[in-house]
Every structure is written in C-alpha cells, then in structure tokens.
C-alpha positions in Angstrom: 0.0 0.0 0.0 1.2 3.5 -0.8 -0.2 5.4 2.1 -1.1 5.1 5.8 -3.8 7.3 7.3 -3.6 7.6 11.1 -7.1 8.3 12.6 -10.6 7.6 11.4 -12.4 10.6 12.7 -13.8 13.4 10.6 -10.4 14.3 9.1 -9.1 10.8 8.6 -12.3 9.8 6.8 -12.1 12.9 4.6 -8.5 11.8 3.6 -9.6 8.2 3.0 -12.5 9.3 0.8 -10.1 11.3 -1.4 -7.5 8.6 -1.6 -10.1 5.9 -2.5 -11.6 8.2 -5.2 -8.2 8.5 -6.8 -7.4 4.8 -6.6 -4.5 5.3 -4.2 -4.0 2.2 -2.1 -4.1 3.0 1.6 -4.8 1.7 5.1 -6.4 3.7 7.9 -5.3 2.9 11.4 -7.7 3.7 14.3 -7.0 2.8 17.9 -10.7 3.1 18.9 -13.3 0.3 18.4 -15.2 2.3 15.7 -14.8 5.3 13.4 -16.0 8.8 14.4 -13.1 10.2 16.5 -14.2 12.6 19.3 -17.9 12.2 18.3 -18.0 8.5 18.9 -19.5 7.7 22.3 -16.8 5.9 24.4 -17.7 2.4 25.4 -17.4 1.0 29.0 -14.0 1.4 30.4 -12.9 4.0 27.7 -12.1 7.6 28.2 -13.4 10.1 25.7 -14.4 13.7 25.2 -17.8 12.7 23.7 -20.0 13.6 26.7 -23.7 13.1 26.1 -24.7 16.7 25.9 -22.1 17.5 23.3 -23.6 19.2 20.1 -22.1 20.7 17.0 -21.3 24.4 17.4 -21.2 24.7 13.6 -24.1 24.4 11.2 -24.8 21.0 9.7 -24.7 22.2 6.1 -21.1 23.3 6.5 -20.0 20.5 8.8 -21.2 17.7 6.6 -19.0 16.4 3.7 -19.5 18.0 0.4 -20.3 14.7 -1.3 -22.5 13.4 1.5 -24.6 16.1 3.3 -26.0 15.5 6.7 -29.6 14.2 6.7 -32.4 16.8 6.3 -34.0 15.4 9.4 -31.1 16.5 11.5 -31.4 19.8 13.5 -29.1 22.7 12.5 -26.8 21.8 15.4 -26.9 17.9 15.7 -26.0 16.2 19.0 -22.9 14.0 19.2 -24.7 10.7 18.7 -26.2 12.0 15.5 -22.8 13.2 14.3 -21.3 9.8 15.2 -24.0 8.0 13.2 -23.5 10.4 10.3 -19.7 9.7 10.2 -20.2 6.0 10.3 -22.8 6.3 7.5 -20.4 8.3 5.4 -17.7 5.7 5.9 -20.1 3.0 4.9 -21.4 5.0 1.9 -17.9 5.8 0.7 -16.7 2.2 1.0 -14.1 3.1 3.6 -14.7 0.5 6.3 -12.8 -2.2 4.6 -9.7 0.1 4.6 -9.9 0.8 8.3 -8.1 -1.3 10.9 -9.9 -0.7 14.2 -8.4 -1.2 17.7 -5.0 -0.6 16.1 -2.6 1.8 17.9 0.3 3.4 16.0 3.4 2.8 18.0 6.0 4.6 15.9 6.4 6.3 12.5 10.0 6.7 11.2 11.4 7.8 7.9 14.4 6.1 6.3 17.2 7.0 3.9 15.2 5.7 0.9 12.4 8.2 1.5 10.0 5.6 2.8 8.1 5.6 6.1 8.0 2.6 8.5 4.8 2.5 10.6 4.8 0.1 13.6 1.3 -0.6 15.0 -0.2 -2.8 17.7 -3.4 -4.7 16.8 -6.3 -5.7 18.9 -4.6 -9.1 19.7 -1.5 -7.3 20.9 0.5 -8.3 17.9 3.0 -5.7 16.7 3.2 -5.2 12.9 5.7 -3.2 10.9 4.8 -1.8 7.4 6.5 0.5 4.9 4.7 3.3 3.1 5.6 6.1 0.7 3.3 8.5 2.5 1.9 8.9 6.0 -1.1 11.2 6.7 -1.6 12.1 10.4 -5.3 12.9 11.0 -5.5 12.1 14.7 -6.5 15.6 15.8 -5.2 17.6 18.8 -7.4 16.4 21.7 -4.6 14.1 22.9 -3.5 14.4 26.5 -5.8 15.9 29.1 -4.2 19.0 30.6 -4.6 19.8 34.3 -3.0 22.7 36.2 0.5 21.8 37.3 0.6 21.9 40.2 -3.1 21.7 41.3 -4.1 24.2 44.0 -2.9 23.5 47.5 -4.9 21.0 49.4 -6.0 19.1 46.3 -4.4 15.8 47.6 -6.6 15.9 50.7 -9.8 17.1 48.9 -12.7 15.0 50.2 -14.5 15.1 46.9 -13.7 13.9 43.4 -11.4 15.7 41.0 -11.7 14.8 37.3 -10.9 16.1 33.8 -13.6 16.8 31.2 -12.3 13.7 29.4 -13.9 11.6 32.1 -17.2 13.5 32.2 -20.1 11.6 30.7 -23.5 13.1 31.8 -24.9 15.5 34.3 -27.2 12.8 35.8 -24.0 11.1 37.2 -23.8 14.1 39.6 -27.5 14.3 40.5 -27.9 16.1 43.9 -24.2 16.9 44.1 -22.4 20.2 44.4 -20.0 20.6 41.5 -17.4 23.1 40.5 -16.5 23.4 36.8 -13.2 25.0 36.0 -12.7 26.9 32.8 -14.6 29.0 30.2 -13.9 27.1 27.0 -16.4 25.1 25.0 -16.4 22.0 27.2 -16.6 24.0 30.4 -19.7 26.0 29.4 -21.3 22.8 27.9 -20.7 20.8 31.0 -21.7 23.6 33.4 -25.0 24.0 31.6 -25.6 20.3 31.6 -24.8 19.9 35.2 -27.1 22.7 36.2 -30.0 20.6 35.3 -29.0 17.8 37.6 -26.7 19.0 40.3 -27.8 20.6 43.6 -25.3 23.4 42.9 -23.2 24.3 39.9 -20.3 26.7 40.2 -18.2 27.9 37.2 -14.7 28.9 38.2 -13.1 31.3 35.7 -9.5 32.4 35.9 -9.5 34.6 32.7 -12.2 36.1 30.7 -13.0 34.9 27.2 -15.3 36.2 24.5 -18.5 34.3 24.5 -20.2 34.2 21.1 -23.7 32.8 20.4 -24.0 30.2 17.7 -26.0 32.7 15.6 -25.8 36.4 15.0 -28.6 38.2 13.3 -30.2 34.8 12.6 -27.2 33.5 10.8 -24.8 30.8 12.0 -21.4 32.3 12.9 -19.6 29.7 10.7 -21.8 30.8 7.8 -20.8 34.4 8.4 -17.1 33.3 8.5 -17.4 32.0 4.9 -19.7 34.8 3.6 -18.1 37.1 0.8 -19.3 40.3 2.6 -17.5 39.2 5.7 -14.2 38.3 3.9 -14.3 41.6 2.0 -13.9 43.4 5.4 -10.6 44.3 6.8 -9.6 42.6 10.0 -10.2 45.8 12.0 -13.7 46.1 10.4 -14.5 42.5 11.3 -13.4 43.0 14.9 -15.5 46.2 15.2 -18.5 44.5 13.6 -18.5 41.5 16.0 -17.8 43.7 19.1 -20.8 45.8 18.4 -23.0 42.7 17.5 -22.0 41.1 20.8 -22.9 44.2 22.8 -26.4 44.1 21.2 -26.8 40.3 21.6 -25.7 39.8 25.2 -24.3 42.9 26.7 -21.2 43.0 28.9 -19.9 39.8 30.4 -19.2 41.6 33.7 -23.0 42.0 34.1 -23.2 38.2 34.4 -20.5 38.0 37.0 -17.8 36.8 34.6 -14.5 38.6 34.1 -14.3 40.8 31.0 -11.7 39.5 28.5 -8.3 41.2 28.8 -7.9 41.0 25.0 -9.8 42.1 21.9 -12.0 39.5 20.1 -10.1 37.3 17.7 -6.9 37.6 19.8 -7.6 34.3 21.5 -10.0 31.4 21.0 -13.6 32.4 21.4 -16.2 30.3 23.3 -19.3 29.4 21.3 -22.4 29.0 23.5 -26.1 29.8 23.4 -26.7 28.5 26.9 -24.2 29.4 29.6 -25.2 33.1 30.0 -28.9 32.1 30.2 -28.1 29.5 32.9 -26.2 32.1 34.8 -29.1 34.6 34.5 -31.5 31.9 35.7 -29.4 31.3 38.8 -28.6 27.7 37.7 -24.9 28.4 37.4 -22.9 30.6 39.8 -19.7 32.3 38.5 -16.6 32.4 40.7 -13.0 33.4 40.2 -10.1 30.9 40.1 -9.6 28.3 42.7 -7.0 29.3 45.3 -7.0 26.2 47.5 -8.9 23.1 48.6 -9.8 22.7 52.3 -11.3 19.4 53.2 -14.5 19.4 51.2 -14.4 23.2 50.6 -13.2 24.9 47.5 -11.7 28.3 48.2 -11.5 30.9 45.5 -9.1 33.8 45.0 -11.7 36.3 46.3 -11.7 34.4 49.6 -15.2 33.0 49.1 -15.7 29.3 49.2 -18.2 26.5 48.6 -18.6 23.0 49.7 -18.2 20.6 46.7 -18.6 16.9 46.0 -16.7 17.1 42.7 -14.5 19.4 40.6 -14.4 19.1 36.9 -11.4 20.6 35.2 -12.2 21.7 31.7 -8.7 22.9 31.0 -8.2 21.5 27.6 -5.6 19.1 26.0 -2.0 19.1 25.1 -1.1 18.1 21.6 1.1 15.0 21.6 2.3 12.8 18.9 4.4 10.1 20.8 4.6 7.9 17.7 6.5 10.6 15.7 10.1 11.7 15.8 10.8 14.3 18.5 10.2 17.9 17.4 7.6 16.9 14.8 5.4 18.8 14.2 5.9 20.8 17.5 9.0 23.0 17.4 11.3 23.9 20.3 9.1 26.8 21.5 5.9 24.6 21.5 4.5 26.0 18.2 3.2 23.7 15.5 5.5 24.2 12.5 3.8 23.1 9.3 4.0 24.5 5.7 0.4 25.5 4.8 -0.5 24.0 8.1 0.0 20.6 6.5 3.6 19.7 5.7 6.6 19.5 8.1 9.6 20.9 6.2 12.5 18.4 5.8 10.2 15.4 6.2 8.9 14.5 2.7 6.0 12.1 2.5 4.6 13.1 6.0 1.5 15.2 6.2 -1.0 16.5 8.8 -4.7 17.0 8.0 -7.1 18.6 10.4 -4.4 20.0 12.7 -6.0 23.5 12.6 -8.4 25.3 14.8 -10.8 27.5 12.8 -13.5 29.9 14.1 -16.1 28.0 12.1 -16.6 24.6 10.5 -13.5 22.6 9.8 -14.9 20.1 7.2 -14.3 22.3 4.1 -10.8 22.9 5.3 -9.9 19.2 5.8 -11.4 18.3 2.5 -9.3 20.8 0.7 -6.2 19.8 2.7 -6.9 16.1 1.7 -7.2 17.1 -2.0 -4.0 19.0 -1.9 -2.1 16.2 -0.2 -3.4 13.7 -2.8 -2.1 16.0 -5.6 1.3 16.0 -3.9 1.3 12.3 -3.6 0.4 11.9 -7.3 3.1 14.3 -8.4 0.5 16.8 -9.7 1.9 19.4 -7.3 5.4 19.9 -6.0 6.6 21.4 -2.7 9.1 24.3 -2.7 12.5 23.8 -1.2 12.6 23.1 2.6 14.1 26.6 3.2 11.2 28.2 1.5 8.8 26.2 3.5 10.5 27.1 6.7 10.3 30.8 5.7 6.5 30.5 5.1 6.1 28.8 8.5 8.1 31.5 10.2 6.0 34.3 8.6 2.8 32.5 9.6 3.9 32.0 13.2 5.0 35.6 13.4 1.6 36.8 12.4 0.0 34.4 14.9 2.3 35.6 17.6 1.4 39.3 17.0 -2.3 38.4 17.1 -2.6 35.6 19.7 0.7 35.3 21.4 3.2 32.4 20.9 1.4 29.3 22.3 0.9 25.8 21.0 -2.8 26.3 20.7 -2.6 29.6 18.9 -0.2 28.2 16.4 -2.9 26.1 14.8 -5.5 28.9 14.6 -6.8 29.8 11.2 -9.3 32.1 9.7 -11.7 30.0 7.6 -12.2 32.3 4.6 -8.6 33.3 4.0 -7.2 29.8 4.7 -9.9 28.1 2.5 -9.0 30.6 -0.2 -5.3 29.7 0.1 -6.0 26.0 -0.3 -8.4 26.5 -3.2 -5.8 28.6 -4.9 -3.2 25.8 -4.4 -5.8 23.4 -5.9 -6.5 25.9 -8.7 -10.3 25.7 -8.1 
C-alpha cells in the first residue's frame, strides 16, 4: 500500500475518501473500536471527550462532507450521537470501512534514507506489525493528552470530593444532587456547566481569565456561515473586529454583568467560546460564576476572592496538550511549542509526511480538511510539488510571526486559522 492514514475521525475519513476516489492504495489505522473520532461515544472502560450533551457548534450544512450532506432530518446543530451516526454512515457509503483497521494503535512512525516511512502498530490481539509506506497522513487531531493545572491548587491531595478532567465526564445525571465546581470557560466548560445545572444541587463555574462568549448565531445566521460569507471576507480585520464587538454588545451585553471577568484582550486575539446556553443559565441562577480556585480545604473549594463553597466534585475543563508520541521528537511541534507546518499541513525536511485537520478555525472545519486532503493527494500523485525546505520554513516563520502578534506564541494559537482566507489559500493551491 502506498499510504497510511492515522485516525478515522472526521479528518481521517475525509482523507480516506479522497484517496479511494483517486485509486490510491491505503490503510487507515484507528485505535478506537469504531470510526468517528471525538464524536464516537466511548464504550465501557474508555475515556473520551464525547459527553452526552455535546452538540455541534457549527451548522450541519457546513460540517457535513460536500459529497454526503447531513440528513435533512437533523437539526441545525446535531447532537454528538447524530454526528457519530453520520460519520459511520459516510464511511459505509464511501466504502471506507474495509480500509480501516480498528483497535489498532500506532506505536511509531519513522522515515528512512530511501524516502519511505515505517509504521509500527499494535493490533487488537497485541501483535506488533511493521509496514513501509511512501506516504503517511496524520489525522488524529489535537485532543490528545488531558491538561490539568500543574501543580493543582494547595490541598487538592486531601480534597474529600472527586477531581476529574472533562475527558472523564459523561453526563450530568451522574452528579444528581451533588455540588459541583466546573473550572474553565472554553467550549467543554460551558457545555458541562449548563448540563450539570439541570441535575446537580449546585453548579459553580470557576473562571481564571475572561474569554469572549459568542452565540451560535448572530442576526439569525450561524457564525460559521458568516465566516465564509463574501461580505465578511471583504472586510478588513479591523472592520471584522468592530462588527463583532458591536454585535455582541447588542446580543448579550457586557460579560461583567453576568458576574464573569471581562476579557483582557480584543476579540479574535484568543480562541472564542461558542455558547447559546451558559449566559442564560447564569441569569436563571442555575450556574454561579466564581474566580479561580486558590485552594482546597477538606470538602471546601476556596476561591481567589476568599469566598468558598462545599463541593462533591470538581471538573477541570482545562483542555488538552497536543502530543504525537509515535512521531520523531520535534515533529510537528518545534522547540518553543508551536506547530511548524507549511500551509498547516507539511513539516519541512520530512517529505512524505502530512497532517490533515491540525487546525483550529473559528467556524466549520470540514471544508478545510477536504481541501487539505485534496492538496495532499495531488502532492502524492506528483501533480503538485513542494518548494525547497528553506522556502517552506520561511513560510512557516512568517505565519507564526503573524499568529504571535495576534494571539501570542502558544501551541494552541499556532494552529489557529481564519476560515475564509485559509480556504481561499487552499483552493488557490488546488486551482479551483
């Protein structure tokens, strides 16, 4: 086989569909028991980010594959189980399931002097297999290792309740009648706090730093549809920022009025949080905002403003660290922690290795990964050629410099992309 695809989530399936359509022989390795990635509901004994209340934050018509739209019966923002069913239906429709090896973990990926890649994997029976490929496409995403504060606040070792990461959260009913503190203000934090507030005796949302909270729709239009609209992309960045700031003031007012910290940065200078629910739950008294946790004291959680609450559980929604333990050290994450990829896809100096879906757009990702997959396939077939490694490194440096000026130099910021401009860049490369 010519190619190995790692991961059978939304991105990996997009790659597999393109390769199969071009007649390129490939195998797709997936360590989970089924396709679907983060949308697949974990089975008993598994950890996974697919909590039961998880829904799409992007409109179904932009999140579905171009060749296989989501069913008309789906709501505009389907729940995770519907997305999981859709992804498996796509894999079946596209004839991809026979190419996917499930319960197969990639142990290592190494290039050799002949320009080939050796992929070592461990199958469901524990047997280790080594295979050589011309090309390897990593589509395993960036929800890799759960990140907890290091160190945790003082007293955490003696906390009488339960401390867990959002990766281990399944459903609010598991905490019925309990007092729960949720830490964070990202997508999973606001989802989980809203979900808990319908089951728990008390739900507290502990927020260290303010983030911009954006509803799923503005002026009756999904924000991801706005991100791709010509009128939006005709605006300068400054005009886009002013437009959204004014729209948010109209739509929800100031975050300080909800008891949340105001962001210390302009919008689009950090990841935004998409939520229609959390502000309403706060206004209804179902969720109580608090500042950061200062310490644990027995069963009490003490906050930096010296107030405290008794708690049975604390759920840290503090994100994930990207990790690719099967790849050579420093690939694709450079010495300063930034992801270093030409066109957000190709690591310079490593021909035949590609990354698809390792981007974080404000909007739907599907059109991006489909375009990435098409471009990778053209490279594999020799229809496109890469510039010299030095030119690729120069492009990466320029991109990261722009990211640093806008977001700061962090690992998460280094995969941030604007949907319209990036999609335009990819389509230009594809000459479509």
